[in-house]
C-alpha positions as protocol buffer text, in pm:
chain_id: "A"
residue {
  index: 1
  type: MET
  ca { x: 1210 y: -8865 z: -647 }
}
residue {
  index: 2
  type: ALA
  ca { x: 900 y: -8612 z: -774 }
}
residue {
  index: 3
  type: ARG
  ca { x: 1035 y: -8295 z: -874 }
}
residue {
  index: 4
  type: ALA
  ca { x: 853 y: -7959 z: -674 }
}
residue {
  index: 5
  type: ILE
  ca { x: 630 y: -7788 z: -923 }
}
residue {
  index: 6
  type: PRO
  ca { x: 642 y: -7400 z: -920 }
}
residue {
  index: 7
  type: TYR
  ca { x: 346 y: -7216 z: -826 }
}
residue {
  index: 8
  type: VAL
  ca { x: 203 y: -6988 z: -1034 }
}
residue {
  index: 9
  type: GLN
  ca { x: -51 y: -6745 z: -924 }
}
residue {
  index: 10
  type: THR
  ca { x: -378 y: -6756 z: -1059 }
}
residue {
  index: 11
  type: THR
  ca { x: -613 y: -6528 z: -960 }
}
residue {
  index: 12
  type: PRO
  ca { x: -599 y: -6177 z: -847 }
}
residue {
  index: 13
  type: ARG
  ca { x: -479 y: -6065 z: -502 }
}
residue {
  index: 14
  type: MET
  ca { x: -644 y: -5741 z: -357 }
}
residue {
  index: 15
  type: PRO
  ca { x: -294 y: -5551 z: -298 }
}
residue {
  index: 16
  type: ALA
  ca { x: -194 y: -5630 z: -648 }
}
residue {
  index: 17
  type: VAL
  ca { x: -559 y: -5469 z: -751 }
}
residue {
  index: 18
  type: LEU
  ca { x: -498 y: -5162 z: -536 }
}
residue {
  index: 19
  type: GLU
  ca { x: -193 y: -5071 z: -658 }
}
residue {
  index: 20
  type: LEU
  ca { x: -352 y: -5102 z: -1012 }
}
residue {
  index: 21
  type: LEU
  ca { x: -612 y: -4866 z: -918 }
}
residue {
  index: 22
  type: LYS
  ca { x: -362 y: -4632 z: -791 }
}
residue {
  index: 23
  type: PRO
  ca { x: -465 y: -4489 z: -498 }
}
residue {
  index: 24
  type: ILE
  ca { x: -226 y: -4163 z: -563 }
}
residue {
  index: 25
  type: THR
  ca { x: -408 y: -4073 z: -835 }
}
residue {
  index: 26
  type: TRP
  ca { x: -739 y: -4027 z: -676 }
}
residue {
  index: 27
  type: PHE
  ca { x: -677 y: -3680 z: -454 }
}
residue {
  index: 28
  type: PRO
  ca { x: -734 y: -3416 z: -789 }
}
residue {
  index: 29
  type: PRO
  ca { x: -1062 y: -3536 z: -900 }
}
residue {
  index: 30
  type: MET
  ca { x: -1137 y: -3591 z: -517 }
}
residue {
  index: 31
  type: TRP
  ca { x: -1050 y: -3205 z: -491 }
}
residue {
  index: 32
  type: ALA
  ca { x: -1238 y: -3112 z: -769 }
}
residue {
  index: 33
  type: PHE
  ca { x: -1536 y: -3261 z: -599 }
}
residue {
  index: 34
  type: MET
  ca { x: -1462 y: -3103 z: -317 }
}
residue {
  index: 35
  type: CYS
  ca { x: -1490 y: -2764 z: -492 }
}
residue {
  index: 36
  type: GLY
  ca { x: -1812 y: -2843 z: -640 }
}
residue {
  index: 37
  type: LEU
  ca { x: -1954 y: -2902 z: -297 }
}
residue {
  index: 38
  type: VAL
  ca { x: -1843 y: -2611 z: -182 }
}
residue {
  index: 39
  type: SER
  ca { x: -1929 y: -2418 z: -483 }
}
residue {
  index: 40
  type: ILE
  ca { x: -2332 y: -2477 z: -358 }
}
residue {
  index: 41
  type: PRO
  ca { x: -2485 y: -2309 z: -89 }
}
residue {
  index: 42
  type: GLY
  ca { x: -2704 y: -2489 z: 213 }
}
residue {
  index: 43
  type: SER
  ca { x: -2623 y: -2717 z: 457 }
}
residue {
  index: 44
  type: SER
  ca { x: -2457 y: -3119 z: 392 }
}
residue {
  index: 45
  type: ALA
  ca { x: -2627 y: -3272 z: 685 }
}
residue {
  index: 46
  type: ASN
  ca { x: -2891 y: -3468 z: 488 }
}
residue {
  index: 47
  type: ARG
  ca { x: -2669 y: -3502 z: 176 }
}
residue {
  index: 48
  type: TRP
  ca { x: -2433 y: -3729 z: 378 }
}
residue {
  index: 49
  type: THR
  ca { x: -2540 y: -4026 z: 167 }
}
residue {
  index: 50
  type: ALA
  ca { x: -2495 y: -3890 z: -167 }
}
residue {
  index: 51
  type: ILE
  ca { x: -2149 y: -3737 z: -64 }
}
residue {
  index: 52
  type: VAL
  ca { x: -2004 y: -4045 z: 9 }
}
residue {
  index: 53
  type: GLY
  ca { x: -2111 y: -4217 z: -260 }
}
residue {
  index: 54
  type: GLY
  ca { x: -1973 y: -3899 z: -500 }
}
residue {
  index: 55
  type: ILE
  ca { x: -1631 y: -3884 z: -324 }
}
residue {
  index: 56
  type: ALA
  ca { x: -1659 y: -4319 z: -393 }
}
residue {
  index: 57
  type: LEU
  ca { x: -1748 y: -4245 z: -744 }
}
residue {
  index: 58
  type: THR
  ca { x: -1491 y: -3956 z: -837 }
}
residue {
  index: 59
  type: GLY
  ca { x: -1193 y: -4100 z: -662 }
}
residue {
  index: 60
  type: PRO
  ca { x: -1164 y: -4491 z: -627 }
}
residue {
  index: 61
  type: LEU
  ca { x: -1431 y: -4582 z: -877 }
}
residue {
  index: 62
  type: VAL
  ca { x: -1388 y: -4371 z: -1219 }
}
residue {
  index: 63
  type: CYS
  ca { x: -1017 y: -4230 z: -1165 }
}
residue {
  index: 64
  type: GLY
  ca { x: -947 y: -4599 z: -1076 }
}
residue {
  index: 65
  type: THR
  ca { x: -1080 y: -4715 z: -1340 }
}
residue {
  index: 66
  type: SER
  ca { x: -898 y: -4525 z: -1577 }
}
residue {
  index: 67
  type: GLN
  ca { x: -618 y: -4645 z: -1415 }
}
residue {
  index: 68
  type: ALA
  ca { x: -689 y: -5034 z: -1479 }
}
residue {
  index: 69
  type: VAL
  ca { x: -777 y: -4936 z: -1838 }
}
residue {
  index: 70
  type: ASN
  ca { x: -461 y: -4745 z: -1889 }
}
residue {
  index: 71
  type: ASP
  ca { x: -257 y: -5000 z: -1730 }
}
residue {
  index: 72
  type: TRP
  ca { x: -390 y: -5273 z: -1943 }
}
residue {
  index: 73
  type: PHE
  ca { x: -363 y: -5120 z: -2262 }
}
residue {
  index: 74
  type: ASP
  ca { x: 4 y: -5045 z: -2161 }
}
residue {
  index: 75
  type: ARG
  ca { x: 117 y: -5350 z: -2016 }
}
residue {
  index: 76
  type: HIS
  ca { x: 339 y: -5431 z: -2300 }
}
residue {
  index: 77
  type: VAL
  ca { x: 517 y: -5119 z: -2302 }
}
residue {
  index: 78
  type: ASP
  ca { x: 532 y: -5168 z: -1888 }
}
residue {
  index: 79
  type: ALA
  ca { x: 709 y: -5496 z: -1946 }
}
residue {
  index: 80
  type: ILE
  ca { x: 990 y: -5294 z: -2081 }
}
residue {
  index: 81
  type: ASN
  ca { x: 969 y: -4959 z: -1834 }
}
residue {
  index: 82
  type: GLU
  ca { x: 834 y: -5110 z: -1535 }
}
residue {
  index: 83
  type: PRO
  ca { x: 824 y: -5457 z: -1499 }
}
residue {
  index: 84
  type: ASN
  ca { x: 757 y: -5473 z: -1130 }
}
residue {
  index: 85
  type: ARG
  ca { x: 381 y: -5321 z: -1235 }
}
residue {
  index: 86
  type: PRO
  ca { x: 114 y: -5550 z: -1131 }
}
residue {
  index: 87
  type: ILE
  ca { x: 22 y: -5670 z: -1478 }
}
residue {
  index: 88
  type: PRO
  ca { x: 381 y: -5752 z: -1610 }
}
residue {
  index: 89
  type: SER
  ca { x: 539 y: -5904 z: -1289 }
}
residue {
  index: 90
  type: GLY
  ca { x: 211 y: -6162 z: -1339 }
}
residue {
  index: 91
  type: ARG
  ca { x: 98 y: -6042 z: -980 }
}
residue {
  index: 92
  type: LEU
  ca { x: -230 y: -5980 z: -1184 }
}
residue {
  index: 93
  type: PRO
  ca { x: -215 y: -6283 z: -1375 }
}
residue {
  index: 94
  type: GLY
  ca { x: -392 y: -6371 z: -1759 }
}
residue {
  index: 95
  type: ARG
  ca { x: -674 y: -6090 z: -1820 }
}
residue {
  index: 96
  type: SER
  ca { x: -809 y: -6020 z: -1487 }
}
residue {
  index: 97
  type: ALA
  ca { x: -692 y: -5630 z: -1490 }
}
residue {
  index: 98
  type: PHE
  ca { x: -922 y: -5581 z: -1792 }
}
residue {
  index: 99
  type: TYR
  ca { x: -1166 y: -5823 z: -1589 }
}
residue {
  index: 100
  type: VAL
  ca { x: -1155 y: -5541 z: -1321 }
}
residue {
  index: 101
  type: ALA
  ca { x: -1172 y: -5252 z: -1521 }
}
residue {
  index: 102
  type: ILE
  ca { x: -1472 y: -5385 z: -1664 }
}
residue {
  index: 103
  type: VAL
  ca { x: -1643 y: -5412 z: -1311 }
}
residue {
  index: 104
  type: TRP
  ca { x: -1500 y: -5131 z: -1182 }
}
residue {
  index: 105
  type: THR
  ca { x: -1643 y: -4938 z: -1499 }
}
residue {
  index: 106
  type: ALA
  ca { x: -2021 y: -5119 z: -1464 }
}
residue {
  index: 107
  type: LEU
  ca { x: -1968 y: -5021 z: -1035 }
}
residue {
  index: 108
  type: SER
  ca { x: -1876 y: -4653 z: -1161 }
}
residue {
  index: 109
  type: LEU
  ca { x: -2192 y: -4599 z: -1383 }
}
residue {
  index: 110
  type: LEU
  ca { x: -2412 y: -4801 z: -1100 }
}
residue {
  index: 111
  type: VAL
  ca { x: -2340 y: -4584 z: -845 }
}
residue {
  index: 112
  type: ALA
  ca { x: -2368 y: -4283 z: -1050 }
}
residue {
  index: 113
  type: ALA
  ca { x: -2711 y: -4370 z: -1132 }
}
residue {
  index: 114
  type: GLN
  ca { x: -2802 y: -4362 z: -808 }
}
residue {
  index: 115
  type: LEU
  ca { x: -2697 y: -3986 z: -751 }
}
residue {
  index: 116
  type: GLY
  ca { x: -2907 y: -3815 z: -1059 }
}
residue {
  index: 117
  type: ARG
  ca { x: -2922 y: -3759 z: -1400 }
}
residue {
  index: 118
  type: THR
  ca { x: -2623 y: -3517 z: -1449 }
}
residue {
  index: 119
  type: VAL
  ca { x: -2401 y: -3691 z: -1216 }
}
residue {
  index: 120
  type: LEU
  ca { x: -2491 y: -4021 z: -1437 }
}
residue {
  index: 121
  type: ALA
  ca { x: -2419 y: -3814 z: -1730 }
}
residue {
  index: 122
  type: ALA
  ca { x: -2077 y: -3625 z: -1580 }
}
residue {
  index: 123
  type: SER
  ca { x: -2001 y: -4021 z: -1530 }
}
residue {
  index: 124
  type: CYS
  ca { x: -2051 y: -4156 z: -1872 }
}
residue {
  index: 125
  type: VAL
  ca { x: -1862 y: -3878 z: -2028 }
}
residue {
  index: 126
  type: GLY
  ca { x: -1599 y: -3953 z: -1775 }
}
residue {
  index: 127
  type: MET
  ca { x: -1560 y: -4322 z: -1845 }
}
residue {
  index: 128
  type: ALA
  ca { x: -1579 y: -4271 z: -2244 }
}
residue {
  index: 129
  type: LEU
  ca { x: -1314 y: -4037 z: -2222 }
}
residue {
  index: 130
  type: ALA
  ca { x: -1069 y: -4282 z: -1990 }
}
residue {
  index: 131
  type: TRP
  ca { x: -1130 y: -4551 z: -2213 }
}
residue {
  index: 132
  type: ALA
  ca { x: -1061 y: -4379 z: -2544 }
}
residue {
  index: 133
  type: TYR
  ca { x: -722 y: -4223 z: -2374 }
}
residue {
  index: 134
  type: SER
  ca { x: -593 y: -4539 z: -2341 }
}
residue {
  index: 135
  type: ALA
  ca { x: -722 y: -4798 z: -2549 }
}
residue {
  index: 136
  type: PRO
  ca { x: -759 y: -4851 z: -2944 }
}
residue {
  index: 137
  type: PRO
  ca { x: -844 y: -4694 z: -3197 }
}
residue {
  index: 138
  type: PHE
  ca { x: -877 y: -4390 z: -3070 }
}
residue {
  index: 139
  type: ARG
  ca { x: -550 y: -4418 z: -2791 }
}
residue {
  index: 140
  type: LEU
  ca { x: -539 y: -4004 z: -2682 }
}
residue {
  index: 141
  type: LYS
  ca { x: -252 y: -4053 z: -2471 }
}
residue {
  index: 142
  type: ARG
  ca { x: -38 y: -4080 z: -2779 }
}
residue {
  index: 143
  type: ASN
  ca { x: -126 y: -3693 z: -2896 }
}
residue {
  index: 144
  type: GLY
  ca { x: -63 y: -3427 z: -2597 }
}
residue {
  index: 145
  type: TRP
  ca { x: -338 y: -3209 z: -2726 }
}
residue {
  index: 146
  type: TRP
  ca { x: -634 y: -3490 z: -2713 }
}
residue {
  index: 147
  type: GLY
  ca { x: -473 y: -3673 z: -2426 }
}
residue {
  index: 148
  type: ASN
  ca { x: -411 y: -3383 z: -2189 }
}
residue {
  index: 149
  type: SER
  ca { x: -706 y: -3255 z: -2278 }
}
residue {
  index: 150
  type: ALA
  ca { x: -949 y: -3552 z: -2162 }
}
residue {
  index: 151
  type: VAL
  ca { x: -718 y: -3574 z: -1834 }
}
residue {
  index: 152
  type: ALA
  ca { x: -808 y: -3230 z: -1740 }
}
residue {
  index: 153
  type: LEU
  ca { x: -1141 y: -3234 z: -1805 }
}
residue {
  index: 154
  type: CYS
  ca { x: -1213 y: -3618 z: -1610 }
}
residue {
  index: 155
  type: TYR
  ca { x: -950 y: -3487 z: -1331 }
}
residue {
  index: 156
  type: GLU
  ca { x: -1117 y: -3106 z: -1268 }
}
residue {
  index: 157
  type: GLY
  ca { x: -1426 y: -3046 z: -1496 }
}
residue {
  index: 158
  type: LEU
  ca { x: -1639 y: -3367 z: -1453 }
}
residue {
  index: 159
  type: PRO
  ca { x: -1551 y: -3387 z: -1087 }
}
residue {
  index: 160
  type: TRP
  ca { x: -1614 y: -3056 z: -989 }
}
residue {
  index: 161
  type: VAL
  ca { x: -1989 y: -3084 z: -1186 }
}
residue {
  index: 162
  type: THR
  ca { x: -2058 y: -3397 z: -1013 }
}
residue {
  index: 163
  type: GLY
  ca { x: -1975 y: -3250 z: -656 }
}
residue {
  index: 164
  type: ALA
  ca { x: -2198 y: -2918 z: -771 }
}
residue {
  index: 165
  type: ALA
  ca { x: -2471 y: -3150 z: -846 }
}
residue {
  index: 166
  type: VAL
  ca { x: -2491 y: -3393 z: -566 }
}
residue {
  index: 167
  type: MET
  ca { x: -2524 y: -3074 z: -340 }
}
residue {
  index: 168
  type: ALA
  ca { x: -2754 y: -2938 z: -573 }
}
residue {
  index: 169
  type: GLY
  ca { x: -3018 y: -3277 z: -561 }
}
residue {
  index: 170
  type: GLY
  ca { x: -2878 y: -3387 z: -866 }
}
residue {
  index: 171
  type: THR
  ca { x: -2959 y: -3036 z: -1097 }
}
residue {
  index: 172
  type: LEU
  ca { x: -2744 y: -2923 z: -1366 }
}
residue {
  index: 173
  type: PRO
  ca { x: -2513 y: -2641 z: -1167 }
}
residue {
  index: 174
  type: SER
  ca { x: -2514 y: -2249 z: -1280 }
}
residue {
  index: 175
  type: PRO
  ca { x: -2364 y: -2169 z: -1605 }
}
residue {
  index: 176
  type: LYS
  ca { x: -2104 y: -1934 z: -1335 }
}
residue {
  index: 177
  type: ILE
  ca { x: -2019 y: -2220 z: -1177 }
}
residue {
  index: 178
  type: MET
  ca { x: -1958 y: -2446 z: -1461 }
}
residue {
  index: 179
  type: ALA
  ca { x: -1775 y: -2209 z: -1661 }
}
residue {
  index: 180
  type: LEU
  ca { x: -1542 y: -2209 z: -1394 }
}
residue {
  index: 181
  type: ALA
  ca { x: -1515 y: -2597 z: -1391 }
}
residue {
  index: 182
  type: ALA
  ca { x: -1464 y: -2515 z: -1775 }
}
residue {
  index: 183
  type: LEU
  ca { x: -1171 y: -2272 z: -1714 }
}
residue {
  index: 184
  type: TYR
  ca { x: -1003 y: -2479 z: -1466 }
}
residue {
  index: 185
  type: SER
  ca { x: -1015 y: -2801 z: -1691 }
}
residue {
  index: 186
  type: ILE
  ca { x: -847 y: -2555 z: -1935 }
}
residue {
  index: 187
  type: GLY
  ca { x: -534 y: -2517 z: -1673 }
}
residue {
  index: 188
  type: ALA
  ca { x: -494 y: -2857 z: -1581 }
}
residue {
  index: 189
  type: HIS
  ca { x: -407 y: -2949 z: -1979 }
}
residue {
  index: 190
  type: GLY
  ca { x: -114 y: -2737 z: -1830 }
}
residue {
  index: 191
  type: ILE
  ca { x: -35 y: -2950 z: -1558 }
}
residue {
  index: 192
  type: MET
  ca { x: -98 y: -3245 z: -1750 }
}
residue {
  index: 193
  type: THR
  ca { x: 165 y: -3157 z: -1974 }
}
residue {
  index: 194
  type: LEU
  ca { x: 427 y: -3112 z: -1670 }
}
residue {
  index: 195
  type: ASN
  ca { x: 379 y: -3457 z: -1584 }
}
residue {
  index: 196
  type: ASP
  ca { x: 457 y: -3576 z: -1961 }
}
residue {
  index: 197
  type: PHE
  ca { x: 817 y: -3448 z: -1869 }
}
residue {
  index: 198
  type: LYS
  ca { x: 903 y: -3723 z: -1643 }
}
residue {
  index: 199
  type: SER
  ca { x: 879 y: -3991 z: -1965 }
}
residue {
  index: 200
  type: VAL
  ca { x: 1018 y: -3777 z: -2195 }
}
residue {
  index: 201
  type: ASP
  ca { x: 1288 y: -4035 z: -2333 }
}
residue {
  index: 202
  type: GLY
  ca { x: 1034 y: -4342 z: -2337 }
}
residue {
  index: 203
  type: ASP
  ca { x: 773 y: -4143 z: -2537 }
}
residue {
  index: 204
  type: ARG
  ca { x: 1041 y: -4053 z: -2807 }
}
residue {
  index: 205
  type: GLN
  ca { x: 1099 y: -4451 z: -2797 }
}
residue {
  index: 206
  type: MET
  ca { x: 689 y: -4543 z: -2809 }
}
residue {
  index: 207
  type: GLY
  ca { x: 630 y: -4310 z: -3048 }
}
residue {
  index: 208
  type: ILE
  ca { x: 387 y: -4117 z: -2816 }
}
residue {
  index: 209
  type: SER
  ca { x: 358 y: -3757 z: -2936 }
}
residue {
  index: 210
  type: SER
  ca { x: 367 y: -3574 z: -2575 }
}
residue {
  index: 211
  type: LEU
  ca { x: 434 y: -3206 z: -2647 }
}
residue {
  index: 212
  type: PRO
  ca { x: 728 y: -3229 z: -2488 }
}
residue {
  index: 213
  type: VAL
  ca { x: 838 y: -3451 z: -2795 }
}
residue {
  index: 214
  type: LYS
  ca { x: 600 y: -3273 z: -3044 }
}
residue {
  index: 215
  type: LEU
  ca { x: 731 y: -2904 z: -2921 }
}
residue {
  index: 216
  type: GLY
  ca { x: 1071 y: -2931 z: -2763 }
}
residue {
  index: 217
  type: GLU
  ca { x: 1122 y: -2926 z: -2344 }
}
residue {
  index: 218
  type: PHE
  ca { x: 1169 y: -2524 z: -2382 }
}
residue {
  index: 219
  type: ASN
  ca { x: 855 y: -2469 z: -2562 }
}
residue {
  index: 220
  type: ALA
  ca { x: 626 y: -2722 z: -2415 }
}
residue {
  index: 221
  type: LEU
  ca { x: 703 y: -2584 z: -2086 }
}
residue {
  index: 222
  type: ALA
  ca { x: 633 y: -2206 z: -2219 }
}
residue {
  index: 223
  type: MET
  ca { x: 306 y: -2317 z: -2329 }
}
residue {
  index: 224
  type: ALA
  ca { x: 196 y: -2511 z: -2025 }
}
residue {
  index: 225
  type: CYS
  ca { x: 266 y: -2213 z: -1846 }
}
residue {
  index: 226
  type: PHE
  ca { x: 75 y: -2011 z: -2025 }
}
residue {
  index: 227
  type: VAL
  ca { x: -207 y: -2203 z: -2018 }
}
residue {
  index: 228
  type: MET
  ca { x: -219 y: -2218 z: -1628 }
}
residue {
  index: 229
  type: ALA
  ca { x: -230 y: -1858 z: -1596 }
}
residue {
  index: 230
  type: VAL
  ca { x: -470 y: -1723 z: -1859 }
}
residue {
  index: 231
  type: PRO
  ca { x: -769 y: -1950 z: -1760 }
}
residue {
  index: 232
  type: GLN
  ca { x: -715 y: -1821 z: -1378 }
}
residue {
  index: 233
  type: ALA
  ca { x: -703 y: -1444 z: -1483 }
}
residue {
  index: 234
  type: ILE
  ca { x: -987 y: -1514 z: -1678 }
}
residue {
  index: 235
  type: VAL
  ca { x: -1135 y: -1647 z: -1330 }
}
residue {
  index: 236
  type: ILE
  ca { x: -1025 y: -1328 z: -1128 }
}
residue {
  index: 237
  type: GLY
  ca { x: -1167 y: -1099 z: -1395 }
}
residue {
  index: 238
  type: LEU
  ca { x: -1503 y: -1274 z: -1374 }
}
residue {
  index: 239
  type: LEU
  ca { x: -1493 y: -1271 z: -1002 }
}
residue {
  index: 240
  type: ALA
  ca { x: -1469 y: -953 z: -1014 }
}
residue {
  index: 241
  type: LEU
  ca { x: -1733 y: -861 z: -1252 }
}
residue {
  index: 242
  type: TRP
  ca { x: -1989 y: -1080 z: -1075 }
}
residue {
  index: 243
  type: GLY
  ca { x: -1947 y: -877 z: -731 }
}
residue {
  index: 244
  type: ALA
  ca { x: -1683 y: -1066 z: -513 }
}
residue {
  index: 245
  type: PRO
  ca { x: -1373 y: -877 z: -518 }
}
residue {
  index: 246
  type: LEU
  ca { x: -1212 y: -1042 z: -207 }
}
residue {
  index: 247
  type: MET
  ca { x: -1232 y: -1388 z: -325 }
}
residue {
  index: 248
  type: ALA
  ca { x: -1102 y: -1250 z: -677 }
}
residue {
  index: 249
  type: SER
  ca { x: -775 y: -1094 z: -483 }
}
residue {
  index: 250
  type: VAL
  ca { x: -751 y: -1416 z: -258 }
}
residue {
  index: 251
  type: VAL
  ca { x: -719 y: -1581 z: -614 }
}
residue {
  index: 252
  type: GLY
  ca { x: -534 y: -1311 z: -763 }
}
residue {
  index: 253
  type: MET
  ca { x: -267 y: -1355 z: -497 }
}
residue {
  index: 254
  type: LEU
  ca { x: -251 y: -1748 z: -538 }
}
residue {
  index: 255
  type: TRP
  ca { x: -211 y: -1675 z: -934 }
}
residue {
  index: 256
  type: LEU
  ca { x: 52 y: -1392 z: -879 }
}
residue {
  index: 257
  type: GLY
  ca { x: 236 y: -1691 z: -680 }
}
residue {
  index: 258
  type: GLN
  ca { x: 246 y: -1886 z: -968 }
}
residue {
  index: 259
  type: LEU
  ca { x: 412 y: -1633 z: -1194 }
}
residue {
  index: 260
  type: PHE
  ca { x: 688 y: -1613 z: -934 }
}
residue {
  index: 261
  type: LEU
  ca { x: 769 y: -1978 z: -952 }
}
residue {
  index: 262
  type: MET
  ca { x: 721 y: -1969 z: -1325 }
}
residue {
  index: 263
  type: GLU
  ca { x: 1037 y: -1776 z: -1348 }
}
residue {
  index: 264
  type: ARG
  ca { x: 1227 y: -2058 z: -1195 }
}
residue {
  index: 265
  type: LEU
  ca { x: 1047 y: -2334 z: -1394 }
}
residue {
  index: 266
  type: LEU
  ca { x: 1149 y: -2154 z: -1745 }
}
residue {
  index: 267
  type: ASP
  ca { x: 1467 y: -2038 z: -1624 }
}
residue {
  index: 268
  type: GLU
  ca { x: 1635 y: -2417 z: -1537 }
}
residue {
  index: 269
  type: ARG
  ca { x: 1584 y: -2794 z: -1680 }
}
residue {
  index: 270
  type: PRO
  ca { x: 1251 y: -2963 z: -1708 }
}
residue {
  index: 271
  type: LYS
  ca { x: 1364 y: -3260 z: -1564 }
}
residue {
  index: 272
  type: ASP
  ca { x: 1511 y: -3060 z: -1275 }
}
residue {
  index: 273
  type: VAL
  ca { x: 1237 y: -2829 z: -1119 }
}
residue {
  index: 274
  type: VAL
  ca { x: 952 y: -2954 z: -1265 }
}
residue {
  index: 275
  type: PRO
  ca { x: 881 y: -3237 z: -932 }
}
residue {
  index: 276
  type: TRP
  ca { x: 942 y: -2838 z: -751 }
}
residue {
  index: 277
  type: TYR
  ca { x: 675 y: -2685 z: -942 }
}
residue {
  index: 278
  type: ASN
  ca { x: 404 y: -2937 z: -882 }
}
residue {
  index: 279
  type: ALA
  ca { x: 456 y: -2933 z: -543 }
}
residue {
  index: 280
  type: THR
  ca { x: 452 y: -2562 z: -486 }
}
residue {
  index: 281
  type: GLY
  ca { x: 278 y: -2420 z: -801 }
}
residue {
  index: 282
  type: VAL
  ca { x: 47 y: -2686 z: -894 }
}
residue {
  index: 283
  type: THR
  ca { x: -85 y: -2652 z: -455 }
}
residue {
  index: 284
  type: LEU
  ca { x: -110 y: -2253 z: -536 }
}
residue {
  index: 285
  type: TYR
  ca { x: -375 y: -2355 z: -845 }
}
residue {
  index: 286
  type: VAL
  ca { x: -573 y: -2585 z: -653 }
}
residue {
  index: 287
  type: LEU
  ca { x: -576 y: -2343 z: -361 }
}
residue {
  index: 288
  type: GLY
  ca { x: -715 y: -2104 z: -617 }
}
residue {
  index: 289
  type: MET
  ca { x: -974 y: -2334 z: -751 }
}
residue {
  index: 290
  type: LEU
  ca { x: -1136 y: -2379 z: -352 }
}
residue {
  index: 291
  type: ALA
  ca { x: -1117 y: -2007 z: -337 }
}
residue {
  index: 292
  type: ALA
  ca { x: -1329 y: -1967 z: -694 }
}
residue {
  index: 293
  type: ALA
  ca { x: -1551 y: -2224 z: -534 }
}
residue {
  index: 294
  type: PHE
  ca { x: -1635 y: -2007 z: -229 }
}
residue {
  index: 295
  type: ALA
  ca { x: -1687 y: -1724 z: -438 }
}
residue {
  index: 296
  type: MET
  ca { x: -1974 y: -1899 z: -620 }
}
residue {
  index: 297
  type: ARG
  ca { x: -2112 y: -2004 z: -223 }
}
residue {
  index: 298
  type: LEU
  ca { x: -2093 y: -1622 z: -125 }
}
residue {
  index: 299
  type: LEU
  ca { x: -2272 y: -1550 z: -447 }
}
residue {
  index: 300
  type: ALA
  ca { x: -2557 y: -1750 z: -456 }
}
């Protein structure tokens, strides 16, 4: 009697590809893209094609690419820590995840090219950082300062510039908008540091110098709060200086709310309270981004 030959999957399935691209991570850059749209005055009625293309670009394409690249170059670590992920589980066999990352990179740049030179330039920077974050020889993720800076820029600054450029017909946004995008990118470095607390033990074992590992958990937490708070204080001052006192007050109230929440963040064990702060303080942070974007629209 012949023995049954076990089935071995040789082609990737779409649910596994979608899981690789991690849709839950698409929201931050898509929100920043929306802030870019809001910051430019004018009707969006004749720009819906470009807006939909920009949403797809910042979320499923560029951010999705970064997730695929990260999982491919972390596949050996994931085989130990998270064996149920698509690559170590075998649901994305062979080098299929790497090919997804290549195709998604090319598709991202192709879509970006249709949206103007400014969008293409921002996307090229984002793609370069996405690969440098995970891939050797750079592996920026091994250093909390460089890795978090790369992610913060890709999640906040570049999508904001992309949204503003799409709304402005492909031109470079004003220096004021660029300044706000840069400041919120700097603040997002602190948010990225908070995200590192969920993997402190694994980072220590694998030699990844995240800031909680490098600085110690309390020092990293204090640094993250400082980095989140100071750029927003500068934004409040700039909005008031530029003639938007009402929106400066709105951003200021949201900022004060974060400072209140940070007191608890610094008083308790980071692993116990960081998820709570991500759901509360970070929400206030991104609402402040939107308020600052509205201020730019009103000032134009």
